[in-house]
N, C-alpha and C positions, 0 to 999 in steps of 0.2 A: 504494500500500500504506500502510495506517495502522499506526502504532506506538504501543503502550500500555505504561505502566509496569507492571512485574511486581510486583503487591502493593505493599508499602510500601518496596520497594527503589527505587533510581534507575536500574534496568536497563530499557531499552525493547526490547520484542519486537514482531515483526510479528503482525498479527491472524491470519495463517496460519503454521503450523509444518509442516516436512517430517517425516512419520512414516516410520520405516524398518523396520517389521516384515517388509516384503516383500523386504528385502535379505538374501541368504544362502541361504534355503531348506533349512535343516538341521533334522532332527528334526520336532517338532510344527509349526514355523513353515513348513514346506514347503507346507502347506495354504493358507497366506496368499499366498506368493509365493517365487520362487527367483531373484531378480535378482542378477547378478554385478556386478563393478566397472564394466565398460563401460556396461551398461544403467542401473545406478544413477546413474552420473555424469551421464548425459543428463538424468535427472529432477531431480537436484540442481542442475545448471547452469540448467535452465529455471526452477526455483523461485527461485534466487538472482537471476537476471536480472529476475524479476518483483518483487523487493524483499523476499522472505522472508529473515529473518536468524537463524532458529532451527531447528536440526535436533535431533530427539528420537530416542533409541534406548534400549536396555537391554542389560545383559550377557547376559540370558537369551534374547534374540532370536537364534535359530540358534546358540545356545551360544557367543556371542562373535563370530560371523562378521559379523553386521551392524555391530558396532563396527569390526571390521577393515576392512570395505569403506569405511566413512566415513573411517577413518584414511588409506586410500589416496587417497580423493577430495579431502579437505581437507588441504592442506599448504602450506608456505611462507607467502608473504604473504597467501594466501587465508584462512588461519586467523584472521587478525586481523579479518576482516569477518564472521565466522560465529560464532554462539553454539552451543555443544554442550551438550546435556542428555542424561544417561543415568541409569540406575536400577540398584539392587541390592536383593536380599532373597531371590530365588528360588534354588533349588539350582543350583550350578555344578560339582557333583561328587557323589560318592557318600558322602563322609565325613560324620560327625555334625555337623561345624562348617562344612559347605560351603553352608549356607543360614541365613537369619535376619538379624536386625539387631543381633547382638552386636558388640562392639568388634573381636573377632577377625575375624569375617567381613567387616564393612564396610571395614575398613582393607585387608585383602587384596583385596577386590573392587574397591575404588577404584584401587589400584595396578595391578591387572590391566587395568582399563578404560583407564587412562592409557596403558599400553603398546599396547593394541590400537588406540586412537584416535590414537596417535602425537602426543600433545600433553602439555604439562607441567601443564595445568590444565583442569578440567571446570567449565564456567560454571554449570551447574545440576545438582546431584547429588540424586536423589530416592529416597526409600524406596519401593520398588515395591508393597509391601503391608504390612499390619499384622503385627506379631510380638507375640503376647500372652504369650510366655514370657520375653522379654528385658526387664529393667527399662528403662523409658524414660530414666532417669538415665544408664544406660550408653550407650544409643543416641545420645542427644543430646550426650553428652560426646565420643563418637567422631566425630560429624559436626562438632562445634565444633573438635576438634583438626585435622581435615582442612582446614577453612577457615583456621585459624591457620597451618598448615604451607604454605599456598599451593597446595594440590592441588585445592581446590574454592573457588569464589567465592560461590555461593549454594546453599541447601538447600531441598528441598521434599518433599512426600509424595504418595502416590498410593493410591487405593482405601481410604482411611481412613474411618471413620464420624465423625460430628460429635464424639462424646465422645472418641474417640481423638485428634483434632486438638487439642481444648481441653486435654486432659491433657498432650500434648506441648508445647504453647505455655506451659502453666503451669510445666512443668519448666524450659523455656528461660528464663522470666522469673525464677523463684526461684533458679536456679543461674547466672544471667548467662551463658547459652550462646547460640550462634547460633540464630536463630529461622527457622522455615519462612517463605519468601516466597511460596510457591505450593502448590497441590495440583493433581494431574492426575486427572481424573474422567471417568467415562462419562456422557454427557449428549447427548440428541438429542430430536427431536420425538417419537420412538417411546417413549423412556424418559426421563421427566422426574423420576425419583425424587430426583435431586440437589437439587431445589427445596425438599424438606422440611427438610433440615439443612445440606447442604454449601454451597449458595450463600448462605444466610443467615450461616453462620459465616464465609464468605469476606468478605462485606460488613462484618460486625461486627469482624472481626479483621484486615482489610486484607490478605487473601491473594489473589494472582493465581490465575486459573483457566485451566488448559490442558485442553482437551477431547479425549478419545480416542474413536475409533469414532463420529464425528459422523453418519455415514450408516447407523448400525445394521448394520454388516457388509455394506453395500451395499443393504440393503432399501429405503433412502430415496433411491436413485439415480434412481428413475423408470423403471428398466428392468424392475423386478419389479412385477407387477400381481396383482390378486386371482385371476386364473385362469392366471397364467404366471410361471415363474421363469426368468430368463435363463441361457443356457448359460455355463459357466465361473464361476458364482457360488460364493462360499464356502459358501452353504447346501447346494448340491448336492454340495460336496466334504466335507460333514460338519461344518462349522464351526458351533458352537452359541452364539456370543455376538453380540448379547445374547439372553437367553431371551425368547421371545415368549409372553406370558401371555394376550393377547386378540387373536386373529388378525383378527377383524372390525374391531376398533379400528385395528389397523395399516393395513388396506386402506382404511379411511375416511380416515386421515391421508394415505396415498399418493394417493388420489383427489383430495383437496384440493390437495396438493402439485403434482401433475401438471397440474391445471386452472390453477393460478397460473403454473406454468412455461410452459405452452403459450400463455397470454395474453401473456407477456413474451418469448416466443421464446428461452427459455433452458432448461437442463436441470433436472430435478427436484433433482439434487444441488446445483446452484447455489442454488436456493431454500432447501433444507434448511440449507446452510452459512451463507447470508446471515442466516437466522433466528437461528442460534446466535451469529454475530458481533455481532448487535444485542441479545443478551440481557444484562441487567444482571449485572455481576460477571465475565462471560467476558472473558478477556484474549486468548487465542489458540486457534484450532481446528486440530487436527492432521489433516492430509490425507495419505492414502497411496494406493497403487495400483501397478499393474504396467506401465502403458503411458504414453507421452507424451500420448496423447489424454485419458486420465483426469486426469493432472496439469494439463494445459492447461485442461480444463473446471473442475476444482476451483479453480484459481488465479483464474479469472474471477469467482468469488463474492466476492472482496475488493472488487470495484467495484459489486456489485449492491446497491441500496438498495431494500428492500421498502416499500411504502406502508403507512400506518397500517391501512387496511382489510385488506390482505393479511396483515399480521402478526396482526390480530385473528382472521381466519379460521383461521389456523394455530394460534393460541393456543386457540381454542374447540374445535377438533376433537381436540386432543391434551391438553387440560387434565387433570391428575391429580386424583383424588378427594381431598377434604380429610379427612385422618385425624385421630384424636385425638392430641394435645390441640388441634389446630388448629381443628377445627369449634367447640370450646368457646370458644377465644380469639376467633373471629369473633363469637360471640354476646355474650361478656361482657367482652372486653378491648379492643375496637376503639377505645375512647377514649384508650388509652395504648399504642399500637403504635409501635415505632421503625422505622427504615429497613430493617433486616434482616428484621423481622417482615413488613413490607409487601411485600417481594420475593415472598413466597408468598401472603399474605393480602389484599394490596391489591385484587385484582379481586373479592374476596368481601365487602368492607366497605362 
């Protein structure tokens, strides 16, 4: 297992992270999975034995039950060997202040997560989504206070746009607050939207990148084909993330993925994950699942190194269109492009 620095921090995290949305099975999360403590422990044990050192959850996963399960599994001396990441922002009650990134909600949410996780500190506390109603000065001050109180060690964001991130970093700098060290984003061979703004801003501003749903809700596992959807899939259960805008393109990607996987005698999932692990700016890829077989297969991706030719085939079949202003920059600014620019435009210059 490889370990990478999380952004500009000194914290090293494994290239694979345990995702825990399948733990609990309450409310909307039941569609994803309903693992209890005993089942979840087997998956966590397997991952830690493979060298994974980061577990990611959120208060909204099964309305706190996912955090409770992790709290039961990670305890005693074991806690010192594991990094715990969680998130807050979404509703955790019916009251008008039970959601958002206000000082009121974030402090209450953090203290509740600490209790459920049975720990005195959260290693990485992330804003789960943008809040356009709460002033960022208030949000960043609340996060800064949690770090200074010793309840949180590092802070990050998730599902922000590029300008959201830059505005937050600007507030942190101008007010001498704690700064985001990472962002958690959706990114996969099927959905490379993050390459327009989110990966360039990570390179430019030194943010670590954690990737959620790297297999596009299972669509890139290799089990789903142009004329067949596997039984037990999230799609058959009504799960609609990520949205598929071009189905023909999706199956072209899957065809290439499966062809490479079969030539290497590995699963499609391993190829999709290995492609992500090797992408510039990506720090760690979050894997999830409901069975030991799924986790065992996903964990093997940490050791899979794709050839330059294999990566090029995957790049070509999944390449996103160059939108404005990027096509104009390719034509007129290629003499003065920086590292962050080239992460998107390099293949076109």
